[in-house]
C-alpha positions in Angstrom: 39.1 33.6 -196.5 39.3 37.2 -195.1 40.9 38.2 -198.4 37.8 36.8 -200.3 35.1 38.5 -198.3 34.2 42.1 -197.6 33.1 42.8 -194.1 31.7 46.1 -192.8 30.5 47.2 -189.4 28.3 49.9 -188.0 29.2 50.3 -184.3 27.4 52.5 -181.7 29.3 52.0 -178.4 27.3 54.9 -176.7 24.0 53.1 -177.2 25.3 49.5 -177.1 24.3 48.2 -180.6 25.5 47.7 -184.1 25.4 45.6 -187.2 27.8 43.6 -189.4 27.5 43.2 -193.2 29.4 40.4 -195.0 29.7 40.4 -198.8 30.7 37.0 -200.2 31.9 36.3 -203.7 29.3 35.4 -206.4 28.6 31.7 -207.1 28.4 30.8 -203.4 26.2 28.1 -201.9 24.6 29.0 -198.6 22.4 27.2 -196.0 21.4 28.0 -192.4 20.1 26.4 -189.3 18.4 27.8 -186.2 18.5 26.2 -182.7 17.1 27.6 -179.5 13.5 28.7 -179.0 13.6 32.3 -180.0 15.4 33.1 -183.2 15.0 36.5 -185.0 15.7 36.0 -188.7 14.9 37.2 -192.2 15.0 35.0 -195.4 16.0 32.0 -193.3 13.4 29.7 -194.9 15.0 30.4 -198.3 18.2 28.8 -197.0 16.6 25.4 -196.3 18.1 22.7 -198.5 14.8 22.1 -200.3 14.4 25.7 -201.5 15.4 26.9 -205.0 17.8 29.8 -204.2 21.2 28.8 -203.0 23.3 32.0 -203.6 23.3 35.0 -201.2 24.5 38.4 -202.1 25.1 39.7 -198.5 24.6 38.5 -194.9 23.5 40.9 -192.1 24.1 40.1 -188.5 22.7 42.8 -186.2 21.7 43.9 -182.8 18.4 45.5 -181.9 16.3 42.4 -181.6 13.5 42.1 -184.2 13.7 45.9 -184.8 17.2 45.3 -186.2 16.1 43.0 -189.0 15.0 45.9 -191.1 18.7 46.9 -191.4 19.0 44.3 -194.1 16.7 46.3 -196.4 19.3 49.0 -196.5 21.9 46.5 -197.8 19.3 45.3 -200.4 18.9 48.9 -201.7 22.7 49.4 -202.0 23.2 46.1 -203.7 20.4 46.8 -206.2 22.0 50.2 -207.0 25.2 48.3 -207.8 23.3 45.9 -210.1 23.8 42.9 -207.8 21.0 40.4 -207.1 18.9 37.6 -208.4 18.3 38.4 -212.0 14.7 39.1 -213.0 13.1 40.8 -216.0 12.3 43.7 -213.7 15.8 44.2 -212.2 18.0 42.5 -209.6 16.5 41.2 -206.4 19.3 40.9 -203.8 19.1 37.9 -201.5 20.1 39.2 -198.0 19.5 36.9 -195.1 19.7 38.4 -191.6 19.7 37.3 -188.0 19.6 39.4 -184.8 20.8 39.3 -181.2 18.9 40.8 -178.3 21.1 43.7 -177.0 18.4 45.9 -175.5 19.6 44.9 -172.0 22.8 47.0 -172.5 23.0 50.7 -173.3 19.9 52.3 -174.8 17.0 49.9 -175.0 15.4 52.0 -177.7 18.4 51.8 -180.0 18.7 49.5 -183.0 20.6 49.6 -186.3 18.6 51.3 -189.0 18.4 51.1 -192.8 20.8 54.1 -193.1 23.3 52.7 -190.6 23.4 49.3 -192.4 24.1 51.2 -195.7 27.1 52.8 -194.0 28.3 49.3 -193.0 27.9 48.2 -196.6 29.8 51.1 -198.0 32.6 50.7 -195.5 33.0 46.9 -196.1 36.5 45.9 -197.0 38.7 42.8 -197.6 40.8 41.5 -194.7 38.7 43.2 -192.1 40.0 41.7 -188.9 38.1 43.8 -186.4 36.8 41.9 -183.4 35.3 42.5 -180.0 33.0 45.5 -179.4 32.3 46.1 -183.1 29.3 45.6 -185.4 26.8 43.1 -184.2 29.1 42.3 -181.3 28.8 45.8 -179.8 26.0 44.9 -177.3 26.9 41.2 -176.8 27.1 39.8 -173.3 27.4 36.4 -171.7 26.6 34.7 -168.4 23.1 36.1 -168.1 21.6 33.1 -166.4 22.1 34.7 -163.0 20.8 38.1 -164.1 22.3 41.0 -165.9 24.1 42.3 -162.8 26.4 39.3 -163.1 26.9 39.2 -166.9 30.2 39.9 -168.7 31.0 41.6 -171.9 31.6 39.5 -175.0 31.6 40.5 -178.7 32.4 39.5 -182.2 35.0 36.9 -182.8 36.9 35.7 -186.0 38.8 32.5 -186.5 40.4 31.3 -189.7 41.8 27.8 -190.4 43.9 26.7 -193.4 44.6 23.0 -194.2 46.1 21.8 -197.5 44.5 24.5 -199.5 41.2 24.2 -197.6 40.1 27.5 -196.0 37.5 28.1 -193.3 36.5 31.4 -191.6 34.1 31.6 -188.8 32.6 34.9 -187.6 30.6 34.6 -184.4 28.6 37.1 -182.3 28.8 35.7 -178.8 25.7 36.7 -176.9 24.7 33.8 -174.7 22.6 33.2 -171.6 25.2 30.6 -170.7 28.9 30.7 -169.7 31.7 30.4 -172.3 34.2 27.5 -171.7 37.8 27.2 -172.6 39.4 24.2 -174.4 39.7 22.4 -171.0 36.1 23.0 -170.1 36.8 25.7 -167.5 34.8 28.9 -167.5 36.4 31.5 -169.7 33.7 34.1 -169.3 30.2 34.1 -167.8 28.2 35.0 -164.7 30.6 36.6 -162.3 30.2 38.1 -158.8 31.5 41.5 -157.7 34.7 39.9 -156.5 35.5 38.4 -159.9 34.6 34.8 -159.1 32.5 32.8 -161.6 29.2 31.8 -160.0 29.2 28.3 -161.5 32.9 27.6 -160.6 31.7 25.4 -157.7 29.4 23.3 -159.9 27.4 23.7 -163.0 24.2 22.8 -161.1 24.2 26.5 -160.1 22.9 27.1 -163.7 20.0 24.7 -163.4 17.7 27.2 -161.7 15.2 29.3 -163.6 17.2 32.0 -165.6 16.8 35.6 -164.3 16.3 36.9 -167.8 13.5 37.2 -170.4 12.6 35.0 -173.3 14.9 35.5 -176.3 17.1 38.0 -174.5 20.3 36.4 -175.9 21.4 34.5 -179.0 24.6 33.4 -180.6 25.1 34.0 -184.3 27.8 32.3 -186.3 28.6 32.5 -190.0 31.1 30.2 -191.6 32.7 30.8 -195.0 34.6 28.0 -196.7 36.0 27.0 -200.1 34.4 23.6 -199.9 32.8 22.2 -203.1 29.5 21.2 -201.6 25.8 21.1 -202.3 23.2 23.1 -200.4 22.2 19.9 -198.5 25.8 19.4 -197.4 26.1 23.1 -196.4 23.0 22.6 -194.3 24.5 19.6 -192.7 27.6 21.7 -191.8 25.4 24.5 -190.5 23.9 22.0 -188.0 27.5 20.9 -187.0 28.3 24.5 -186.3 25.7 24.3 -183.5 27.6 21.4 -182.0 30.6 23.7 -181.7 28.4 26.2 -179.9 27.2 23.4 -177.6 30.8 22.5 -176.8 31.8 26.1 -175.9 28.7 27.4 -174.1 27.0 26.0 -171.1 24.0 25.8 -171.3 23.5 26.1 -175.1 20.4 26.4 -177.2 18.0 27.2 -174.3 14.4 28.5 -174.5 16.0 31.9 -173.9 18.3 31.7 -176.9 17.7 32.0 -180.6 21.0 30.6 -181.9 21.5 30.7 -185.7 24.3 29.4 -187.9 25.0 30.1 -191.6 27.5 28.2 -193.8 28.5 29.7 -197.1 30.6 27.7 -199.5 32.7 29.0 -202.4 33.0 25.8 -204.5 36.7 25.1 -205.1 38.0 22.2 -203.1 36.7 18.6 -202.8 36.5 17.8 -199.1 35.0 14.8 -197.3 32.0 15.8 -195.3 33.6 14.6 -192.1 36.8 16.6 -192.6 34.6 19.6 -193.5 32.5 19.2 -190.4 35.6 19.0 -188.2 37.2 22.1 -189.7 33.9 24.1 -189.4 33.5 23.1 -185.7 37.1 24.0 -184.8 36.8 27.4 -186.5 33.5 28.1 -184.7 34.9 27.1 -181.3 38.0 29.4 -181.8 35.8 32.3 -182.9 33.7 32.0 -179.8 36.8 32.2 -177.6 38.2 35.1 -179.7 34.8 37.0 -179.3 35.3 36.9 -175.6 39.1 37.6 -175.6 38.7 40.6 -177.9 35.9 42.3 -176.0 36.5 45.3 -173.8 34.5 46.8 -170.9 31.5 48.7 -172.1 28.6 50.4 -170.4 29.4 48.9 -167.0 29.9 45.3 -168.2 33.3 43.9 -167.3 35.6 42.1 -169.8 37.7 39.0 -169.4 40.8 41.3 -169.0 39.4 42.9 -165.9 38.4 39.6 -164.4 41.9 38.3 -165.0 43.3 41.4 -163.4 44.8 42.9 -166.6 44.2 46.5 -167.7 
C-alpha cells in the first residue's frame, strides 16, 4: 500500500513535536473510532457510519495536543489550491480529518505543528515513504508513563504492511501510551523503566494498578489503516473498532481515562474480502506497527530507546 499512498512528515526533534500527512487515492471509503476518555480530533463525527461523506482527501496525525489540530487547515488550503476536495458550486472543500497526541511533556511544552509546517509536510509527501521512529507525529511519542515521566521510554511512529493473495493492508501507528508495550509473547517490550534498565512492571502487572502519575489526556495512540478491501463505510467502522482490539493486545493498560486513542480505516475498494479475514489482517498489521514504532525509535531529549535498554548503541 505504500506505493498507493503519499506520506509526508514535519519533524522538529529540537522541540519534540511534529505532524504526519497521508494522502490516499480518490474513491476511498473511510471510517474512524475513538476509545479512551480524552481524544483530540477534527472531523471525526463525519466518519461515523451514518454520516453522508465517506471519502477523505487527506489525514493528519499530529503532536501538540489540541493546539496541533489547526495544522489540518494548512493541508486543506494546499488541497484546495490543487483543486482537490468535495465538489460544490463554490469550489472544492477538502475533507481532512485529524487526530492529536499529547507531546507537551517532552521538549518544548509551547511547541506544536502549525499551519505552515503542515503545508511543508503536504508538499514533501511522497510514495513509498518508509520513515519510522522519531518522525512526524511520532517525534514526541513516549510510552510507560503510568509511573511518571521520569520512568518513560521513547517510542515513535511505526509502519507495517501485510500482503495476502492480492489483499494489502498498511498500518501507520503513533505509539504514545500511558501503558507499557508488549511483545508477541506478552513480555514488556518498552515501558516504564528504572534507572538501571529494569521494567517496573516486570515483577507483576499489579504495579500498574495504582493511580497514574500523569495528567488527563497526556498520552494517546493513533493508528491509521489503509487497505484495498471492497467494503462499505459501516464495515470500515467495524474494522476501525477491531484496530482498537489490536491496541489492547499490545499495550497494557489500554484505553484508559488518560488516553485518547483513535483509529482510522481507509479502504480503496478493489478486493472482496470476508469481514473476519479483513479484521484479522487489520489487527495483525496494527500490532506489528506498534512494535515497529518502538523498535524504530531513538533516544531523544533525555528519553531512552529500546536499543539502550537492551544494551545496544
